[in-house]
N, CA, C and O atoms as a GROMACS GRO file, in nm:
protein
  416
    1MET      N    1   1.776   0.089   1.245
    1MET     CA    2   1.841   0.150   1.129
    1MET      C    3   1.791   0.295   1.121
    1MET      O    4   1.672   0.324   1.128
    2ILE      N    5   1.884   0.381   1.107
    2ILE     CA    6   1.850   0.529   1.092
    2ILE      C    7   1.833   0.554   0.941
    2ILE      O    8   1.912   0.509   0.858
    3LEU      N    9   1.729   0.626   0.912
    3LEU     CA   10   1.700   0.657   0.773
    3LEU      C   11   1.780   0.776   0.730
    3LEU      O   12   1.806   0.869   0.806
    4SER      N   13   1.822   0.768   0.598
    4SER     CA   14   1.894   0.885   0.540
    4SER      C   15   1.803   1.007   0.530
    4SER      O   16   1.681   0.995   0.539
    5ASP      N   17   1.862   1.123   0.510
    5ASP     CA   18   1.782   1.244   0.496
    5ASP      C   19   1.682   1.229   0.374
    5ASP      O   20   1.567   1.271   0.382
    6ASP      N   21   1.733   1.169   0.266
    6ASP     CA   22   1.644   1.159   0.147
    6ASP      C   23   1.523   1.065   0.180
    6ASP      O   24   1.410   1.094   0.144
    7THR      N   25   1.552   0.955   0.247
    7THR     CA   26   1.447   0.862   0.280
    7THR      C   27   1.350   0.925   0.380
    7THR      O   28   1.228   0.909   0.368
    8GLU      N   29   1.404   0.995   0.475
    8GLU     CA   30   1.316   1.065   0.574
    8GLU      C   31   1.225   1.168   0.502
    8GLU      O   32   1.107   1.182   0.533
    9ARG      N   33   1.285   1.238   0.407
    9ARG     CA   34   1.209   1.345   0.330
    9ARG      C   35   1.098   1.269   0.248
    9ARG      O   36   0.984   1.317   0.247
   10LEU      N   37   1.123   1.163   0.187
   10LEU     CA   38   1.027   1.094   0.110
   10LEU      C   39   0.918   1.029   0.200
   10LEU      O   40   0.802   1.020   0.160
   11TYR      N   41   0.957   0.984   0.320
   11TYR     CA   42   0.861   0.931   0.411
   11TYR      C   43   0.766   1.042   0.456
   11TYR      O   44   0.645   1.020   0.466
   12THR      N   45   0.820   1.159   0.483
   12THR     CA   46   0.738   1.272   0.524
   12THR      C   47   0.639   1.307   0.415
   12THR      O   48   0.523   1.334   0.446
   13ARG      N   49   0.679   1.308   0.291
   13ARG     CA   50   0.591   1.334   0.173
   13ARG      C   51   0.482   1.233   0.168
   13ARG      O   52   0.367   1.269   0.146
   14LEU      N   53   0.515   1.102   0.187
   14LEU     CA   54   0.415   1.001   0.180
   14LEU      C   55   0.314   1.018   0.296
   14LEU      O   56   0.193   1.009   0.274
   15ARG      N   57   0.361   1.042   0.414
   15ARG     CA   58   0.269   1.064   0.530
   15ARG      C   59   0.177   1.182   0.498
   15ARG      O   60   0.057   1.172   0.522
   16ARG      N   61   0.227   1.289   0.447
   16ARG     CA   62   0.144   1.407   0.417
   16ARG      C   63   0.032   1.370   0.309
   16ARG      O   64  -0.083   1.413   0.318
   17TYR      N   65   0.074   1.289   0.212
   17TYR     CA   66  -0.020   1.248   0.109
   17TYR      C   67  -0.128   1.160   0.170
   17TYR      O   68  -0.246   1.176   0.139
   18LEU      N   69  -0.090   1.072   0.254
   18LEU     CA   70  -0.184   0.977   0.314
   18LEU      C   71  -0.278   1.048   0.412
   18LEU      O   72  -0.388   0.998   0.436
   19ASN      N   73  -0.240   1.158   0.466
   19ASN     CA   74  -0.320   1.235   0.561
   19ASN      C   75  -0.417   1.327   0.492
   19ASN      O   76  -0.501   1.388   0.559
   20ARG      N   77  -0.408   1.340   0.360
   20ARG     CA   78  -0.502   1.430   0.288
   20ARG      C   79  -0.647   1.380   0.308
   20ARG      O   80  -0.675   1.260   0.311
   21THR      N   81  -0.734   1.477   0.322
   21THR     CA   82  -0.878   1.437   0.342
   21THR      C   83  -0.964   1.499   0.227
   21THR      O   84  -1.086   1.491   0.234
   22ASP      N   85  -0.907   1.555   0.130
   22ASP     CA   86  -0.977   1.620   0.024
   22ASP      C   87  -1.010   1.529  -0.094
   22ASP      O   88  -1.049   1.578  -0.200
   23GLY      N   89  -0.995   1.398  -0.078
   23GLY     CA   90  -1.032   1.306  -0.185
   23GLY      C   91  -0.940   1.186  -0.182
   23GLY      O   92  -0.841   1.183  -0.110
   24GLY      N   93  -0.975   1.087  -0.262
   24GLY     CA   94  -0.893   0.966  -0.275
   24GLY      C   95  -0.787   0.978  -0.381
   24GLY      O   96  -0.787   1.071  -0.461
   25GLY      N   97  -0.698   0.884  -0.380
   25GLY     CA   98  -0.592   0.893  -0.476
   25GLY      C   99  -0.508   0.764  -0.467
   25GLY      O  100  -0.537   0.675  -0.388
   26TYR      N  101  -0.407   0.758  -0.548
   26TYR     CA  102  -0.313   0.647  -0.551
   26TYR      C  103  -0.174   0.700  -0.544
   26TYR      O  104  -0.144   0.810  -0.591
   27PHE      N  105  -0.089   0.620  -0.485
   27PHE     CA  106   0.054   0.653  -0.469
   27PHE      C  107   0.124   0.524  -0.494
   27PHE      O  108   0.115   0.433  -0.413
   28PHE      N  109   0.193   0.514  -0.605
   28PHE     CA  110   0.272   0.398  -0.638
   28PHE      C  111   0.418   0.426  -0.610
   28PHE      O  112   0.470   0.531  -0.647
   29ALA      N  113   0.485   0.328  -0.544
   29ALA     CA  114   0.625   0.347  -0.514
   29ALA      C  115   0.693   0.205  -0.512
   29ALA      O  116   0.629   0.101  -0.496
   30SER      N  117   0.819   0.211  -0.530
   30SER     CA  118   0.901   0.092  -0.514
   30SER      C  119   1.019   0.130  -0.430
   30SER      O  120   1.056   0.247  -0.422
   31ALA      N  121   1.078   0.032  -0.366
   31ALA     CA  122   1.190   0.060  -0.279
   31ALA      C  123   1.321   0.028  -0.347
   31ALA      O  124   1.336  -0.080  -0.405
   32SER      N  125   1.414   0.118  -0.341
   32SER     CA  126   1.548   0.088  -0.391
   32SER      C  127   1.623  -0.003  -0.302
   32SER      O  128   1.718  -0.069  -0.346
   33ASP      N  129   1.585  -0.008  -0.176
   33ASP     CA  130   1.644  -0.097  -0.074
   33ASP      C  131   1.531  -0.161   0.005
   33ASP      O  132   1.473  -0.102   0.096
   34GLU      N  133   1.504  -0.284  -0.035
   34GLU     CA  134   1.384  -0.348   0.026
   34GLU      C  135   1.401  -0.381   0.173
   34GLU      O  136   1.304  -0.416   0.240
   35ARG      N  137   1.521  -0.369   0.225
   35ARG     CA  138   1.540  -0.391   0.370
   35ARG      C  139   1.472  -0.276   0.447
   35ARG      O  140   1.445  -0.291   0.566
   36LEU      N  141   1.445  -0.164   0.383
   36LEU     CA  142   1.378  -0.053   0.452
   36LEU      C  143   1.226  -0.070   0.463
   36LEU      O  144   1.161  -0.005   0.544
   37LEU      N  145   1.173  -0.158   0.381
   37LEU     CA  146   1.024  -0.168   0.383
   37LEU      C  147   0.963  -0.205   0.522
   37LEU      O  148   0.870  -0.138   0.565
   38PRO      N  149   1.013  -0.309   0.592
   38PRO     CA  150   0.956  -0.334   0.723
   38PRO      C  151   0.972  -0.217   0.818
   38PRO      O  152   0.884  -0.194   0.901
   39ILE      N  153   1.081  -0.142   0.810
   39ILE     CA  154   1.105  -0.027   0.902
   39ILE      C  155   1.000   0.080   0.866
   39ILE      O  156   0.932   0.133   0.954
   40LEU      N  157   0.987   0.110   0.736
   40LEU     CA  158   0.890   0.212   0.694
   40LEU      C  159   0.752   0.172   0.723
   40LEU      O  160   0.674   0.253   0.773
   41ASN      N  161   0.716   0.048   0.695
   41ASN     CA  162   0.577   0.004   0.722
   41ASN      C  163   0.545   0.012   0.872
   41ASN      O  164   0.436   0.055   0.911
   42GLN      N  165   0.638  -0.031   0.955
   42GLN     CA  166   0.616  -0.027   1.099
   42GLN      C  167   0.594   0.121   1.148
   42GLN      O  168   0.506   0.151   1.229
   43ARG      N  169   0.676   0.204   1.095
   43ARG     CA  170   0.665   0.344   1.134
   43ARG      C  171   0.534   0.406   1.083
   43ARG      O  172   0.477   0.490   1.152
   44LEU      N  173   0.486   0.366   0.964
   44LEU     CA  174   0.359   0.419   0.916
   44LEU      C  175   0.246   0.373   1.009
   44LEU      O  176   0.156   0.450   1.040
   45LEU      N  177   0.251   0.247   1.053
   45LEU     CA  178   0.149   0.197   1.135
   45LEU      C  179   0.149   0.267   1.274
   45LEU      O  180   0.044   0.285   1.336
   46GLN      N  181   0.267   0.304   1.321
   46GLN     CA  182   0.275   0.378   1.445
   46GLN      C  183   0.227   0.522   1.430
   46GLN      O  184   0.158   0.574   1.518
   47ASP      N  185   0.263   0.583   1.322
   47ASP     CA  186   0.228   0.725   1.301
   47ASP      C  187   0.086   0.738   1.252
   47ASP      O  188   0.024   0.841   1.276
   48MET      N  189   0.031   0.639   1.186
   48MET     CA  190  -0.103   0.648   1.127
   48MET      C  191  -0.175   0.518   1.154
   48MET      O  192  -0.171   0.427   1.071
   49PRO      N  193  -0.242   0.504   1.268
   49PRO     CA  194  -0.303   0.374   1.304
   49PRO      C  195  -0.413   0.325   1.214
   49PRO      O  196  -0.447   0.207   1.216
   50THR      N  197  -0.471   0.417   1.131
   50THR     CA  198  -0.576   0.370   1.040
   50THR      C  199  -0.524   0.328   0.908
   50THR      O  200  -0.603   0.300   0.818
   51VAL      N  201  -0.391   0.322   0.889
   51VAL     CA  202  -0.337   0.270   0.764
   51VAL      C  203  -0.335   0.115   0.778
   51VAL      O  204  -0.300   0.061   0.883
   52ARG      N  205  -0.372   0.047   0.674
   52ARG     CA  206  -0.367  -0.099   0.674
   52ARG      C  207  -0.260  -0.150   0.575
   52ARG      O  208  -0.252  -0.098   0.464
   53LEU      N  209  -0.182  -0.247   0.612
   53LEU     CA  210  -0.093  -0.311   0.520
   53LEU      C  211  -0.156  -0.437   0.463
   53LEU      O  212  -0.208  -0.520   0.538
   54VAL      N  213  -0.152  -0.453   0.335
   54VAL     CA  214  -0.209  -0.566   0.266
   54VAL      C  215  -0.097  -0.630   0.183
   54VAL      O  216  -0.048  -0.569   0.088
   55GLU      N  217  -0.056  -0.752   0.219
   55GLU     CA  218   0.040  -0.825   0.132
   55GLU      C  219  -0.037  -0.924   0.051
   55GLU      O  220  -0.085  -1.025   0.101
   56LEU      N  221  -0.047  -0.893  -0.075
   56LEU     CA  222  -0.128  -0.978  -0.164
   56LEU      C  223  -0.079  -1.127  -0.167
   56LEU      O  224   0.040  -1.156  -0.177
   57GLN      N  225  -0.172  -1.212  -0.158
   57GLN     CA  226  -0.142  -1.354  -0.155
   57GLN      C  227  -0.187  -1.413  -0.290
   57GLN      O  228  -0.303  -1.400  -0.330
   58VAL      N  229  -0.093  -1.479  -0.358
   58VAL     CA  230  -0.120  -1.543  -0.484
   58VAL      C  231  -0.191  -1.680  -0.454
   58VAL      O  232  -0.153  -1.755  -0.364
   59GLY      N  233  -0.297  -1.706  -0.536
   59GLY     CA  234  -0.366  -1.833  -0.520
   59GLY      C  235  -0.465  -1.833  -0.401
   59GLY      O  236  -0.524  -1.937  -0.372
   60GLN      N  237  -0.483  -1.725  -0.336
   60GLN     CA  238  -0.578  -1.714  -0.226
   60GLN      C  239  -0.705  -1.647  -0.276
   60GLN      O  240  -0.754  -1.678  -0.384
   61ASP      N  241  -0.757  -1.555  -0.197
   61ASP     CA  242  -0.874  -1.482  -0.242
   61ASP      C  243  -0.840  -1.386  -0.353
   61ASP      O  244  -0.722  -1.359  -0.375
   62THR      N  245  -0.939  -1.333  -0.424
   62THR     CA  246  -0.917  -1.245  -0.534
   62THR      C  247  -0.852  -1.112  -0.481
   62THR      O  248  -0.866  -1.076  -0.364
   63LEU      N  249  -0.788  -1.048  -0.562
   63LEU     CA  250  -0.723  -0.920  -0.530
   63LEU      C  251  -0.830  -0.821  -0.472
   63LEU      O  252  -0.808  -0.753  -0.372
   64SER      N  253  -0.941  -0.820  -0.537
   64SER     CA  254  -1.054  -0.731  -0.493
   64SER      C  255  -1.096  -0.766  -0.349
   64SER      O  256  -1.116  -0.676  -0.267
   65TYR      N  257  -1.109  -0.890  -0.319
   65TYR     CA  258  -1.150  -0.930  -0.188
   65TYR      C  259  -1.045  -0.898  -0.085
   65TYR      O  260  -1.076  -0.851   0.024
   66GLN      N  261  -0.919  -0.923  -0.121
   66GLN     CA  262  -0.810  -0.901  -0.026
   66GLN      C  263  -0.801  -0.752   0.010
   66GLN      O  264  -0.772  -0.718   0.125
   67LEU      N  265  -0.824  -0.664  -0.086
   67LEU     CA  266  -0.823  -0.519  -0.063
   67LEU      C  267  -0.949  -0.474   0.014
   67LEU      O  268  -0.939  -0.399   0.112
   68GLU      N  269  -1.061  -0.517  -0.028
   68GLU     CA  270  -1.190  -0.475   0.031
   68GLU      C  271  -1.193  -0.516   0.179
   68GLU      O  272  -1.245  -0.442   0.263
   69LYS      N  273  -1.139  -0.633   0.212
   69LYS     CA  274  -1.139  -0.682   0.348
   69LYS      C  275  -1.071  -0.588   0.443
   69LYS      O  276  -1.111  -0.574   0.559
   70GLN      N  277  -0.961  -0.520   0.392
   70GLN     CA  278  -0.886  -0.429   0.478
   70GLN      C  279  -0.935  -0.285   0.468
   70GLN      O  280  -0.915  -0.208   0.562
   71ALA      N  281  -0.997  -0.249   0.359
   71ALA     CA  282  -1.036  -0.111   0.331
   71ALA      C  283  -1.147  -0.056   0.419
   71ALA      O  284  -1.152   0.065   0.440
   72SER      N  285  -1.234  -0.139   0.471
   72SER     CA  286  -1.350  -0.090   0.543
   72SER      C  287  -1.313  -0.002   0.666
   72SER      O  288  -1.384   0.094   0.695
   73GLU      N  289  -1.204  -0.033   0.736
   73GLU     CA  290  -1.167   0.041   0.853
   73GLU      C  291  -1.041   0.124   0.828
   73GLU      O  292  -0.982   0.174   0.924
   74ALA      N  293  -0.998   0.142   0.703
   74ALA     CA  294  -0.870   0.206   0.679
   74ALA      C  295  -0.890   0.342   0.613
   74ALA      O  296  -0.985   0.363   0.538
   75THR      N  297  -0.797   0.438   0.642
   75THR     CA  298  -0.792   0.562   0.566
   75THR      C  299  -0.699   0.549   0.450
   75THR      O  300  -0.704   0.628   0.355
   76ALA      N  301  -0.613   0.449   0.458
   76ALA     CA  302  -0.517   0.422   0.347
   76ALA      C  303  -0.475   0.277   0.348
   76ALA      O  304  -0.467   0.215   0.454
   77LEU      N  305  -0.449   0.225   0.231
   77LEU     CA  306  -0.398   0.089   0.219
   77LEU      C  307  -0.256   0.092   0.157
   77LEU      O  308  -0.231   0.161   0.058
   78ILE      N  309  -0.168   0.020   0.216
   78ILE     CA  310  -0.030   0.005   0.164
   78ILE      C  311  -0.031  -0.144   0.116
   78ILE      O  312  -0.044  -0.239   0.193
   79VAL      N  313  -0.017  -0.155  -0.016
   79VAL     CA  314  -0.024  -0.288  -0.080
   79VAL      C  315   0.114  -0.335  -0.119
   79VAL      O  316   0.186  -0.267  -0.193
   80SER      N  317   0.150  -0.447  -0.071
   80SER     CA  318   0.282  -0.495  -0.115
   80SER      C  319   0.264  -0.626  -0.186
   80SER      O  320   0.157  -0.688  -0.179
   81ASN      N  321   0.364  -0.670  -0.254
   81ASN     CA  322   0.370  -0.790  -0.339
   81ASN      C  323   0.288  -0.779  -0.466
   81ASN      O  324   0.253  -0.880  -0.528
   82LEU      N  325   0.256  -0.655  -0.507
   82LEU     CA  326   0.177  -0.637  -0.629
   82LEU      C  327   0.252  -0.682  -0.749
   82LEU      O  328   0.192  -0.742  -0.838
   83GLY      N  329   0.379  -0.657  -0.757
   83GLY     CA  330   0.460  -0.701  -0.873
   83GLY      C  331   0.460  -0.850  -0.890
   83GLY      O  332   0.439  -0.902  -1.000
   84TYR      N  333   0.483  -0.918  -0.782
   84TYR     CA  334   0.485  -1.066  -0.789
   84TYR      C  335   0.337  -1.119  -0.819
   84TYR      O  336   0.320  -1.214  -0.895
   85TYR      N  337   0.238  -1.056  -0.761
   85TYR     CA  338   0.102  -1.098  -0.785
   85TYR      C  339   0.069  -1.078  -0.937
   85TYR      O  340   0.009  -1.165  -0.999
   86ALA      N  341   0.109  -0.966  -0.993
   86ALA     CA  342   0.085  -0.941  -1.134
   86ALA      C  343   0.162  -1.043  -1.223
   86ALA      O  344   0.113  -1.090  -1.326
   87TYR      N  345   0.283  -1.074  -1.178
   87TYR     CA  346   0.364  -1.171  -1.257
   87TYR      C  347   0.292  -1.309  -1.258
   87TYR      O  348   0.293  -1.377  -1.360
   88LYS      N  349   0.231  -1.348  -1.148
   88LYS     CA  350   0.167  -1.478  -1.138
   88LYS      C  351   0.024  -1.476  -1.192
   88LYS      O  352  -0.030  -1.582  -1.224
   89ASN      N  353  -0.040  -1.362  -1.202
   89ASN     CA  354  -0.180  -1.356  -1.239
   89ASN      C  355  -0.188  -1.255  -1.355
   89ASN      O  356  -0.166  -1.136  -1.333
   90LYS      N  357  -0.218  -1.298  -1.474
   90LYS     CA  358  -0.223  -1.215  -1.593
   90LYS      C  359  -0.336  -1.112  -1.590
   90LYS      O  360  -0.334  -1.015  -1.666
   91ASN      N  361  -0.434  -1.134  -1.504
   91ASN     CA  362  -0.547  -1.041  -1.491
   91ASN      C  363  -0.533  -0.946  -1.372
   91ASN      O  364  -0.630  -0.879  -1.336
   92ALA      N  365  -0.420  -0.939  -1.312
   92ALA     CA  366  -0.401  -0.865  -1.191
   92ALA      C  367  -0.432  -0.717  -1.209
   92ALA      O  368  -0.498  -0.658  -1.123
   93LEU      N  369  -0.389  -0.656  -1.316
   93LEU     CA  370  -0.418  -0.513  -1.336
   93LEU      C  371  -0.565  -0.483  -1.358
   93LEU      O  372  -0.616  -0.382  -1.310
   94THR      N  373  -0.632  -0.568  -1.428
   94THR     CA  374  -0.773  -0.550  -1.445
   94THR      C  375  -0.845  -0.571  -1.312
   94THR      O  376  -0.938  -0.496  -1.280
   95GLU      N  377  -0.804  -0.671  -1.232
   95GLU     CA  378  -0.857  -0.693  -1.102
   95GLU      C  379  -0.838  -0.568  -1.009
   95GLU      O  380  -0.927  -0.527  -0.934
   96LEU      N  381  -0.714  -0.511  -1.020
   96LEU     CA  382  -0.682  -0.392  -0.941
   96LEU      C  383  -0.768  -0.275  -0.975
   96LEU      O  384  -0.808  -0.200  -0.886
   97ASN      N  385  -0.799  -0.258  -1.106
   97ASN     CA  386  -0.882  -0.149  -1.143
   97ASN      C  387  -1.022  -0.169  -1.095
   97ASN      O  388  -1.083  -0.072  -1.049
   98PHE      N  389  -1.079  -0.288  -1.103
   98PHE     CA  390  -1.212  -0.314  -1.047
   98PHE      C  391  -1.218  -0.294  -0.900
   98PHE      O  392  -1.312  -0.236  -0.846
   99ALA      N  393  -1.115  -0.342  -0.833
   99ALA     CA  394  -1.107  -0.328  -0.680
   99ALA      C  395  -1.101  -0.187  -0.648
   99ALA      O  396  -1.170  -0.146  -0.555
  100ARG      N  397  -1.027  -0.107  -0.715
  100ARG     CA  398  -1.015   0.036  -0.694
  100ARG      C  399  -1.149   0.107  -0.705
  100ARG      O  400  -1.182   0.192  -0.622
  101GLU      N  401  -1.224   0.072  -0.806
  101GLU     CA  402  -1.355   0.130  -0.822
  101GLU      C  403  -1.452   0.094  -0.705
  101GLU      O  404  -1.531   0.176  -0.661
  102LYS      N  405  -1.441  -0.032  -0.656
  102LYS     CA  406  -1.531  -0.074  -0.548
  102LYS      C  407  -1.495  -0.002  -0.417
  102LYS      O  408  -1.583   0.033  -0.338
  103ILE      N  409  -1.362   0.018  -0.395
  103ILE     CA  410  -1.322   0.075  -0.270
  103ILE      C  411  -1.351   0.223  -0.261
  103ILE      O  412  -1.392   0.273  -0.156
  104LEU      N  413  -1.330   0.295  -0.370
  104LEU     CA  414  -1.356   0.441  -0.364
  104LEU      C  415  -1.500   0.469  -0.362
  104LEU      O  416  -1.540   0.586  -0.356
   0.00000   0.00000   0.00000
């Protein structure tokens, strides 16, 4: 699938952001066309080998553990399934906040 000019531009912005070395940060995004996610994720992994993809699993390990497990060797984490995880776990945002503190 060929990306539109707009999607390509947004992808380039995301890559630039993830390549920053002057500090940590967060980038929240959602896809208007979820069919693009596997394509974009695969491309990120090819372009930036130190990026890790984390698909949150409900009912498995804590959110903090799931993120920490991947963060040790990563320059950036791409977290998917956060919306569903939050829907199923009323403490998800609190867990995310604590996990964020531990990782940075």
